[in-house]
N, C-alpha and C positions, 0 to 999 in steps of 0.2 A: 577130385578127379576132374570135375568140370573146370576148375582153374587151370589145370594143365592143358586142357583142350583149348581154352581161350588164349593161353600163352602161345600155343602152337599156331593158332589162327592169326594172332597179332604178328608173329614173326613172318608168316607167309604174306600177309598183306603188306608188311614193311618191305620185304624183298621185292614183290611184284611192283609196288608203287615206285620203289627206287628206280626200276627199269622203265616203268611207264612214264614217269615225269620227263625223261629225256625225249619222248615222242610227242610231247605237247607242242603245238605249233603257235601258241599265243606268244607274241613278241615280248610280253612282260615277264615271261617265265624264261629267264636267262641266268647265266652264271652258275656258280657252284652250289647246288642245292643237295642237301643230304637229309634223308628221312631218318631221324634219330630214334623214333619210337612211335608205336601205335597203341592205343588203348581202346579196345572194343567193349561196348556194353554187353551184358550177360545175354541179352536176347538177340545180339548180333544185328541190331537195327542201326546203331550209330557207331562211328569210329572217330576218335580224335587222332589226327595225324600230326606229330610234332616234327617240324621242319627247321633245319638250321641252314642259314644262309651265310656265305662267306662274305659277301658285300652287304653290310648292314644298311647302307644308304638307300638302296632300292627295295628294302624288305617289304614295305607296305604294297608296292606295285607288284611284286612277285606273288604275294599272298592274294592279292585281288585276282591276278592271272590264274592261280591255282584254284581259287574258289569258282571262277567262271568256267574252268576246265574240269570241275568236279563231276559233272555228268559224263563226260567222255571217260574220265579216269575210272568212275564207278562201273561204266558198261564194260570196259576192257578188263577191269578186275573180276567182274562176274564171269567173263569168258574164261579167264585164266584159272580161277578157283571154283571148285565145285561146292558151293555153299547153297543152302536153301534160300537164303536172302542175302543179297550183297548189301553191306552197310552203307549208310549215308556218310559221306566224308566231310569232316570239319578240319580245316588246316589251322594250326597254331604255331606261331614262331617259337623256337627253342633256342635260347641264348646260352646253353650250358657249355657248348664248345668255346665260345668267345670268352665266357667267364673263366673257364679252365685255363685257357691260354694266358689270360691276364694274371691269374694266380701264379702260373708257372714263371711268367716274367718277373713277378715280385720276388719269388723264391730265388731266382737266378740273380736278381739284384742284391739279395742278402749274402749270397755266396761271394760275390765280388767285393762287398764291403768287408767281409771277414778277412779276405787275402790282403 
């Protein structure tokens, strides 16, 4: 039952952060940024936020910008959600969308070879 609660909290944090990242005024936080997942600890003190970036060249700069804006994001997240404690945010780059697109390209290449 506790896992279900953590799962719902993860979804809410993901939804709110997706909207809040657009309001960050740091010039490093630009481009297409998607929050692909959130993994919150059982005590709700820490949350790993998995972020996918369309432009892989500036990924390090975007992550630095998100880390510097984590205080703002945490404060706004605390206002939006009614949790006892707002988790500390750790941003991690997620390459699963890029890898999935690459695999899809390879599969399409196999279809063309068969024809």
